[in-house]
C-alpha positions, 0 to 999 in steps of 0.5 A: 573130665578136664581135671581127670586129664590134668591128674593123669598128666601130672601122675604121668609126668611124675612117673617119667621124672622118677624113671629118668632119675633111676635111669641116670643113676643106673647109667652112671653106676654102669659107666663107673663099673666099666671105667674101673674095668677099663682102668684095670685093663690099662694097668694090667695090659702088656703093650709090647704084646700085639694082642693086648693092643688089638683088644684095647682098640677093639674095646674102644671101637665097640664102645664107640658103636654102642654109645652112638646106638644108645644116643640114637635110641635116646633121641628116638625115645625123647622125640616119641615122648614129646609127640605123645605129650603134644597129642595129650595137649591137643586132646585137652584143647579139643575138649574145651 
């Protein structure tokens, strides 16, 4: 039973690591594309036009709100993952 739990734990941790690598790559690629859009906007914007300035300000505000939301979501998921891993460890201790 203990070896089966260790195998399940090992497979789960490997899957978590692979998913984390995929997430980091996807996040980096998306951030790069968004950076390109932002640079293109800065190069093409006419800053004498108030609408362009308003668009720039609103873009920064929206991205800031989204960044805080994603940060909170990431912290929540990490906390829950640690709780699940802690529960698995407690199960193994009970089996001994």
